[in-house]
RODOFI-129160 format. One record per residue (C-alpha): x, y, z; residue in three letters. Coordinates in steps of 0.001 Angstrom, whole numbers. Each point is the difference from the previous one (the first is absolute). Example, Ala and Ser with C-alpha at 12.3 -4.5 7.8 and 13.67 -1.06 7.14 Angstrom:
(r (12300,-4500,7800),"ALA")
(r (1370,3440,-660),"SER")
//
This chain:
(r (31,53985,-78644),"MET")
(r (2544,2641,-260),"LYS")
(r (-2609,2671,448),"LYS")
(r (-1273,-1719,3010),"THR")
(r (3494,-271,1548),"ILE")
(r (576,3763,-703),"CYS")
(r (-3328,871,1507),"THR")
(r (722,-1925,3090),"ILE")
(r (3562,1574,323),"LEU")
(r (-1521,3276,-379),"CYS")
(r (-2593,-459,2598),"LEU")
(r (2527,-1495,2472),"VAL")
(r (2273,3066,-580),"THR")
(r (-2779,2496,551),"MET")
(r (-1154,-1931,3058),"LEU")
(r (3659,99,1275),"GLY")
(r (178,3868,-460),"PHE")
(r (-3367,302,1618),"ALA")
(r (1080,-2053,3067),"MET")
(r (3141,2064,315),"VAL")
(r (-2115,3300,-217),"PHE")
(r (-2524,-1292,2542),"VAL")
(r (2836,-1191,2466),"GLN")
(r (1682,3347,-420),"GLN")
(r (-3054,2049,677),"GLN")
(r (-1825,-2101,2806),"TRP")
(r (2332,-2827,1067),"HIS")
(r (-2497,-2680,221),"PRO")
(r (2764,-2566,248),"PHE")
(r (2102,228,3152),"LYS")
(r (3733,-774,-884),"LEU")
(r (2857,-536,2250),"LYS")
(r (2131,3176,251),"PRO")
(r (3411,87,-1497),"LEU")
(r (2832,-307,2577),"GLY")
(r (2715,2564,498),"GLY")
(r (53,3752,296),"VAL")
(r (-2112,2047,-2532),"ALA")
(r (-514,3751,-352),"TYR")
(r (-3411,387,-1574),"ALA")
(r (-730,2784,-2446),"THR")
(r (-2959,2099,865),"GLN")
(r (-2830,431,-2488),"ARG")
(r (1031,3167,-1875),"PRO")
(r (-2395,3119,385),"GLU")
(r (-1270,1132,-3423),"LEU")
(r (641,3787,-397),"SER")
(r (1111,2402,-2869),"PHE")
(r (3269,607,1486),"ALA")
(r (762,-3726,423),"ASN")
(r (-1057,-689,-3633),"LEU")
(r (2114,3018,-1345),"ALA")
(r (3124,-1220,1820),"SER")
(r (-376,-3590,-922),"GLY")
(r (-136,-1102,3669),"GLN")
(r (-3369,-1329,-183),"TYR")
(r (721,-2244,-2988),"GLN")
(r (3180,-1533,1505),"SER")
(r (-1536,-451,3559),"THR")
(r (-3156,-1584,-1551),"ALA")
(r (2147,-2430,-2084),"GLU")
(r (1998,-1034,3202),"GLN")
(r (-3197,-238,1944),"TYR")
(r (-1526,-2360,-2695),"SER")
(r (2969,-2201,-112),"ARG")
(r (-351,-431,3928),"GLU")
(r (-3550,-499,84),"ASN")
(r (-1403,-2106,-2966),"PHE")
(r (-2044,-2972,802),"GLY")
(r (1657,-3240,962),"PHE")
(r (3288,1774,224),"ARG")
(r (1128,-2232,2996),"GLU")
(r (-811,-3320,-1970),"TRP")
(r (1969,1346,-3143),"HIS")
(r (2996,1055,2004),"ILE")
(r (57,-3377,1751),"ARG")
(r (-311,-1941,-3109),"LEU")
(r (2741,1939,-1742),"TYR")
(r (2248,-548,3029),"ASN")
(r (-773,-3666,185),"GLN")
(r (858,-643,-3719),"VAL")
(r (3296,1961,374),"SER")
(r (832,-2130,3110),"HIS")
(r (-1197,-3350,-1253),"SER")
(r (1419,127,-3630),"LEU")
(r (2839,2225,248),"PHE")
(r (1013,-345,3684),"ASN")
(r (-70,3755,488),"GLN")
(r (-1555,2322,2609),"THR")
(r (-1661,3054,-1194),"THR")
(r (425,1935,3304),"ASN")
(r (3392,1602,-85),"ARG")
(r (338,-210,3749),"PHE")
(r (-111,-3749,125),"VAL")
(r (3080,-2147,-957),"VAL")
(r (-261,-3623,-607),"GLN")
(r (2793,-2019,1339),"GLY")
(r (2203,-2342,-2044),"THR")
(r (-1727,-2924,1518),"ASP")
(r (-3317,1220,-1711),"ASP")
(r (-1571,-330,3398),"TYR")
(r (1360,2659,2480),"THR")
(r (-1283,3625,-500),"LEU")
(r (2016,3053,1105),"PHE")
(r (-1058,3627,161),"GLU")
(r (2449,1837,-2074),"GLU")
(r (740,2638,2628),"SER")
(r (1859,-2813,2086),"TYR")
(r (1918,-1274,-2882),"VAL")
(r (1451,3371,-1186),"ILE")
(r (824,954,3572),"SER")
(r (1887,-3328,315),"TYR")
(r (1927,431,-3102),"THR")
(r (966,3656,929),"GLY")
(r (-2139,1844,-2577),"GLU")
(r (-1392,2280,2784),"THR")
(r (3222,501,1726),"TYR")
(r (255,3380,1751),"LEU")
(r (3717,438,6),"GLY")
(r (2535,-197,2880),"GLU")
(r (-324,3683,1037),"GLU")
(r (-3727,-2,369),"LYS")
(r (18,-3189,1951),"ILE")
(r (2938,1051,2397),"ASN")
(r (-2008,3193,642),"ASP")
(r (-2983,-1907,890),"ASN")
(r (1812,-2281,2280),"ALA")
(r (1864,2905,1740),"GLN")
(r (-3409,1684,639),"GLN")
(r (-1562,-3173,1229),"ILE")
(r (2816,-598,2363),"LYS")
(r (-551,3617,1290),"LEU")
(r (-3726,-374,479),"ILE")
(r (694,-3413,1507),"GLN")
(r (2262,1447,2658),"ASP")
(r (-2320,3038,630),"MET")
(r (-2979,-2305,544),"LEU")
(r (1892,-2392,2284),"ARG")
(r (685,3041,2141),"ALA")
(r (-3755,441,318),"LYS")
(r (-801,-3711,701),"GLY")
(r (-1059,-1018,-3570),"THR")
(r (1722,-2460,-2025),"THR")
(r (264,626,-3746),"LEU")
(r (460,-3310,-1985),"LEU")
(r (435,-509,-3860),"PRO")
(r (-1377,-3288,-882),"VAL")
(r (768,-1629,-3237),"PHE")
(r (-2798,-2526,-989),"THR")
(r (241,-3006,-2276),"LEU")
(r (148,732,-3843),"GLY")
(r (-1336,-2425,-2588),"LYS")
(r (2792,947,-2518),"ALA")
(r (2621,-681,2640),"SER")
(r (-1703,-3326,863),"PHE")
(r (-168,-1287,-3517),"TYR")
(r (2836,1661,-1842),"PRO")
(r (430,-3062,-2294),"GLU")
(r (-3601,342,-1281),"LEU")
(r (574,3719,-1330),"ILE")
(r (-109,130,-3728),"PRO")
(r (3226,594,-1891),"GLU")
(r (-1196,3288,-1578),"LYS")
(r (146,1439,3654),"TYR")
(r (3269,-1737,1251),"THR")
(r (1885,815,-3362),"ALA")
(r (564,3620,1207),"ASN")
(r (200,-633,3760),"ARG")
(r (2044,2575,1757),"ARG")
(r (2813,-777,2466),"ALA")
(r (-2078,1162,3043),"THR")
(r (-3495,1063,940),"ASN")
(r (-1729,2123,2631),"ASN")
(r (-256,-2845,2578),"TYR")
(r (3624,-1030,-152),"GLN")
(r (1245,3486,288),"GLU")
(r (-2504,948,2968),"TYR")
(r (1601,-3035,1787),"LEU")
(r (3470,1353,-495),"LYS")
(r (-922,3551,953),"ALA")
(r (-1915,-1101,3213),"PHE")
(r (3011,-2009,949),"GLU")
(r (2330,2978,-573),"LYS")
(r (-2135,2344,1868),"GLN")
(r (-938,-2386,2814),"GLY")
(r (-3789,-65,-717),"VAL")
(r (-1824,-2530,1978),"GLU")
(r (-2166,-1952,-2276),"MET")
(r (-1658,-3446,-686),"ILE")
(r (350,-1829,-3322),"ASP")
(r (-2631,-2615,-565),"PHE")
(r (727,-112,-3657),"ASN")
(r (3333,-1758,461),"GLN")
(r (-1287,-2182,2961),"TRP")
(r (-3021,-1255,-1968),"LEU")
(r (1846,-528,-3264),"CYS")
(r (2417,-2124,2068),"GLY")
(r (-2905,-2280,920),"GLN")
(r (-1080,-582,-3600),"LYS")
(r (974,-3655,-156),"ASP")
(r (-1361,-901,3323),"ARG")
(r (-3113,2039,315),"GLN")
(r (-2808,-2024,1719),"ALA")
(r (-2768,1906,-1785),"HIS")
(r (-44,2087,-3266),"PRO")
(r (1505,3552,341),"PHE")
(r (-1709,1070,-3258),"TYR")
(r (-3007,-902,-2048),"CYS")
(r (1185,-257,-3621),"ASN")
(r (-2809,2418,-1002),"LEU")
(r (880,2696,2500),"SER")
(r (2530,2897,514),"ALA")
(r (-322,-123,3699),"HIS")
(r (1315,-2365,2591),"TRP")
(r (-2468,-2504,1544),"THR")
(r (-1644,535,3439),"VAL")
(r (2278,-2880,1191),"TYR")
(r (3359,1650,-1145),"ALA")
(r (-1141,3365,1512),"ALA")
(r (-991,-1736,3123),"SER")
(r (3668,-1331,603),"LEU")
(r (1191,3646,-545),"ALA")
(r (-2493,1151,2618),"MET")
(r (987,-2624,2466),"ASP")
(r (3648,1029,-273),"SER")
(r (-1008,3642,243),"LEU")
(r (-1936,-616,3325),"VAL")
(r (3026,-1726,1475),"HIS")
(r (2235,2782,-1072),"TYR")
(r (-2285,2553,1751),"MET")
(r (54,-1997,3024),"GLU")
(r (3675,107,201),"SER")
(r (-199,3774,-235),"LYS")
(r (-2853,630,2562),"THR")
(r (954,-2915,2299),"GLN")
(r (-3769,-783,388),"GLN")
(r (-1921,-3194,-868),"THR")
(r (-2041,1141,-2863),"GLN")
(r (-3327,-1519,-1665),"ALA")
(r (862,-2757,-2371),"HIS")
(r (-1755,-1993,-2560),"PHE")
(r (128,-3714,-939),"PHE")
(r (-1239,-1989,-2843),"ILE")
(r (-2938,-2175,852),"GLU")
(r (-591,-1710,-3290),"ASP")
(r (237,471,-3828),"PHE")
(r (-2683,357,-2579),"ASP")
(r (782,-711,-3690),"THR")
(r (-3466,607,-1329),"THR")
(r (174,3644,-889),"TYR")
(r (2372,2779,-1068),"LEU")
(r (408,3358,1734),"MET")
(r (-654,3209,-1905),"ASP")
(r (3675,524,-964),"GLN")
(r (672,-3749,-795),"ASP")
(r (-1045,410,-3784),"ASP")
(r (351,3640,-449),"ASP")
(r (2141,-318,-3180),"LEU")
(r (-2496,-2520,-1560),"TYR")
(r (-2883,2373,669),"ARG")
(r (1857,2844,-1774),"MET")
(r (455,-2193,-3026),"MET")
(r (-3731,-106,-427),"ASN")
(r (-166,-3536,-1656),"LEU")
(r (-3171,-2058,-601),"MET")
(r (1457,-3158,1300),"LEU")
(r (1634,-812,3265),"PRO")
(r (3793,-515,93),"LEU")
(r (1588,-3063,1836),"LYS")
(r (1288,1014,3554),"ARG")
(r (1798,-1533,2790),"ASN")
(r (-1768,-818,3260),"THR")
(r (301,2733,2506),"ILE")
(r (-258,-938,3837),"ASP")
(r (-1940,2780,1793),"GLN")
(r (844,-21,3687),"PRO")
(r (-2694,492,2628),"LYS")
(r (1316,2022,2975),"PHE")
(r (-509,-8,3662),"GLY")
(r (1409,2631,2295),"PHE")
(r (1524,154,3571),"THR")
(r (-185,2864,2541),"GLU")
(r (2841,2336,476),"GLY")
(r (1060,3664,-419),"SER")
(r (-871,1634,-3207),"ARG")
(r (2367,2779,-943),"PRO")
(r (-1041,2967,-2086),"LYS")
(r (1275,-840,-3496),"VAL")
(r (-392,1861,-3370),"LEU")
(r (745,-1484,-3224),"ALA")
(r (807,2234,-3002),"ILE")
(r (-175,-2212,-3018),"SER")
(r (-1245,-742,-3409),"ASP")
(r (-2609,-2782,-827),"SER")
(r (2188,-2850,1665),"TYR")
(r (-1193,970,3338),"TRP")
(r (-3635,-605,-1100),"TRP")
(r (816,-3803,115),"THR")
(r (175,191,3824),"VAL")
(r (-2380,2918,517),"TYR")
(r (-2948,-1238,-2050),"ALA")
(r (-3077,-376,2168),"TRP")
(r (-92,-3794,-344),"ASN")
(r (3719,-282,1237),"VAL")
(r (463,2961,2329),"ALA")
(r (3280,-949,1437),"LEU")
(r (1045,3620,942),"PRO")
(r (-3266,820,1422),"GLN")
(r (94,-2835,2404),"ASN")
(r (3711,322,972),"LEU")
(r (376,3657,181),"PHE")
(r (-1845,2911,1360),"SER")
(r (-564,3563,-1482),"ASP")
(r (2109,950,-2970),"GLY")
(r (-1289,-1643,-3128),"GLY")
(r (836,-237,-3612),"PHE")
(r (831,3176,-2145),"TRP")
(r (-360,-1181,-3631),"PHE")
(r (2920,1542,-1993),"TYR")
(r (428,2488,2780),"ASN")
(r (-3433,1733,-1236),"LYS")
(r (-2961,-1845,914),"THR")
(r (-731,-873,3801),"ILE")
(r (-1441,-3237,1055),"TYR")
(r (-2081,-818,2007),"PRO")
(r (-2276,2869,-1265),"ASP")
(r (-362,2962,2064),"ARG")
(r (-2988,2335,513),"SER")
(r (114,2350,-1541),"PRO")
(r (1956,-1536,-2806),"ILE")
(r (3662,857,345),"GLN")
(r (3143,-368,-1977),"ASN")
(r (3607,592,1164),"VAL")
(r (-246,3598,-1398),"GLU")
(r (-2687,755,2538),"SER")
(r (1781,-1190,3147),"ILE")
(r (2716,971,2283),"ASP")
(r (2429,-2163,-1620),"TYR")
(r (2993,329,2306),"LYS")
(r (-2146,-428,3093),"GLN")
(r (-1730,-3223,-1404),"GLU")
(r (3323,-1465,-911),"ILE")
(r (1523,580,3554),"GLU")
(r (-3127,-1325,1602),"ASN")
(r (876,-3556,-1224),"GLN")
(r (2013,-2550,1665),"ASP")
(r (1144,-1382,-3401),"PHE")
(r (-202,1486,-3469),"VAL")
(r (581,-2469,-2865),"LEU")
(r (1137,1245,-3287),"LEU")
(r (-898,-2881,-2230),"VAL")
(r (2108,-274,-3046),"CYS")
(r (-1375,-2156,-2885),"THR")
(r (1929,-1091,-3037),"GLU")
(r (-2458,1328,-2485),"ALA")
(r (3,3584,1399),"THR")
(r (3456,352,1748),"ASN")
(r (701,2869,-2334),"HIS")
(r (-2838,1908,1629),"LEU")
(r (822,-1079,3542),"TRP")
(r (-375,1375,2661),"PRO")
(r (-2923,1850,-1766),"TYR")
(r (842,3506,1170),"GLY")
(r (431,-936,3737),"PHE")
(r (3361,1652,258),"ILE")
(r (-1134,3438,-1406),"GLU")
(r (-3325,-104,2027),"ARG")
(r (1776,-811,3340),"TYR")
(r (2875,2321,-399),"LEU")
(r (-2180,3002,-1220),"SER")
(r (-2294,-471,2806),"GLY")
(r (2834,-264,2445),"TYR")
(r (1654,3157,-1260),"ASP")
(r (-3184,2038,92),"ASN")
(r (33,-528,3754),"VAL")
(r (3790,79,493),"PHE")
(r (591,3418,-1475),"ARG")
(r (-1818,1684,2746),"TYR")
(r (1890,-1865,2766),"LYS")
(r (2844,1738,1945),"GLN")
(r (3305,-2175,569),"PRO")
(r (-804,-394,3587),"GLU")
(r (-3284,-1775,-975),"GLN")
(r (1652,-2532,-2044),"TYR")
(r (-468,-3563,999),"ASP")
(r (2100,-3108,-1243),"ALA")
(r (-1832,-113,-3344),"ALA")
(r (347,3813,-501),"ASP")
(r (3671,-265,432),"SER")
(r (362,-2660,-2566),"LEU")
(r (-2134,1954,-2510),"TYR")
(r (1890,3302,812),"TYR")
(r (3235,-1597,-1144),"ASN")
(r (-1344,-1486,-3032),"TYR")
(r (-1978,3207,-1081),"ARG")
(r (2955,2250,552),"ASN")
(r (2246,-2353,-2029),"THR")
(r (-2385,124,-2901),"LYS")
(r (-512,3629,217),"ILE")
(r (3846,409,31),"ALA")
(r (198,-2097,-3192),"SER")
(r (-2668,2039,-1651),"ILE")
(r (2050,3150,804),"ILE")
(r (2941,-1398,-1764),"GLU")
(r (-2194,-673,-2993),"ARG")
(r (-1229,3622,0),"ILE")
(r (3552,1311,74),"LYS")
(r (918,-2318,-2795),"ALA")
(r (-2907,1234,-2325),"THR")
(r (675,3573,-1355),"PRO")
(r (-3503,882,-700),"GLU")
(r (-1258,-1242,3378),"TRP")
(r (2674,1716,2055),"ILE")
(r (-660,3202,-1936),"GLU")
(r (-3668,-158,918),"SER")
(r (870,-738,3649),"VAL")
(r (2257,3134,129),"GLU")
(r (-2659,2094,-1495),"LYS")
(r (-2571,-1095,2464),"GLN")
(r (2510,696,2818),"ALA")
(r (235,3646,-1281),"ASP")
(r (-3657,402,-457),"GLU")
(r (-708,-1251,3652),"LYS")
(r (2887,1796,1744),"GLY")
(r (1307,-3325,1322),"ILE")
(r (3437,-1730,-167),"SER")
(r (921,-2327,-2874),"LEU")
(r (391,-2763,2610),"GLU")
(r (-3542,472,1139),"GLN")
(r (-1195,197,-3458),"SER")
(r (1719,-3275,-905),"LEU")
(r (-1337,-1699,2951),"TRP")
(r (-3668,1158,-695),"ASP")
(r (135,-1157,-3628),"ASN")
(r (1606,-3333,889),"ALA")
(r (-2506,-725,2733),"GLU")
(r (-2797,805,-2276),"TYR")
(r (1424,-2300,-2675),"THR")
(r (370,-2803,2598),"TYR")
(r (-3538,403,1111),"ARG")
(r (-1252,-276,-3604),"MET")
(r (2159,-3094,-436),"ASP")
(r (-1580,-1785,2711),"ILE")
(r (-3590,874,-792),"GLU")
(r (-2287,-2849,-1314),"PRO")
(r (-618,22,-3745),"LYS")
(r (-3129,1914,-996),"GLY")
(r (-1,1964,3327),"PHE")
(r (-2102,3099,-286),"VAL")
(r (861,3029,2224),"ARG")
//
């Protein structure tokens, strides 16, 4: 009897290994792909150099770990056991709320608790530069508008686990930006505070418990407010939308994004989400460009398409890199006349989300100012318009500050004096040239290649 059992177990084990091998080589069983972002290791190329260096062995090992048969099923089983038996999430980016029901993306939580705080100096610099660009663009007929969206950690702070709140800082980026904007007189819209204030009287859910992103309904409230704001600026009756009905039978792509990142075998309980069905009215459609992270996808997705029906031109620049809608040939912001495209808009929205406010405004300041400076440097004072005059004063103030830094740095001033002698120019001219060059380097986008 024991021999029979051992034989059966041996055959089952061998069959299991055989099935894993077959699945790895030919994939006869179509498995649901794992959710989340993955960076696949390419199959290594066998060569003497790779073998001698050990590169082939390490890459082959990594490739095997990522491509063994039924990998998706094994990972989901492991994740399910961890969640069901130990109430743990194996995805380090997913945080389970204290109610064991609501999920957070960790980036929202650590932003709320101040872990990603940029510091007062950096935030004040950004606010000062945004105010400058806001005034410059206003002189050209374009409204630049920072827009704070709703954040899930701000909306459910009572559900954040104690391990995050225990070391909560006195402030965070969102709070300090509000202070800096008020101090600088920056015109902005704060949907985070407004929507959080409606938490106890919301007509329909603002969040799915399985998602990091706001619902289409919550986003539509912000869009409606935004259109009314634009009408007050343009004094024109714009195209509007209205909600015809709600559908509770399905989820939008972002409504369960955190659940999909967890890669479980079994579904999790969720709240009912009311998906609005929109109708639209006729009216003017201003040119509007949104520079944002993934929060703008909620309204920009093809099956929602609020901006596409309310605005004209412009579009959506994802993280200020990828341009939507797609252009032919394919273009990103590095291949366009950035300054001109910004100035061609009626409104430019710098959308600031809780999770990425330490990255905001995603290089917009540097790209616009460097593009502006490249044109401005070749203008004569008599050619200056109102925006140029504002920039002239800002630029000269910054250069003067850099000159003082040069004078206060012995090695730097010594180098500048040497350059003046070699070029046969005055020390004042050499100081200005070096300070101007430093200023231009300071405002160049990160990763810029000359």
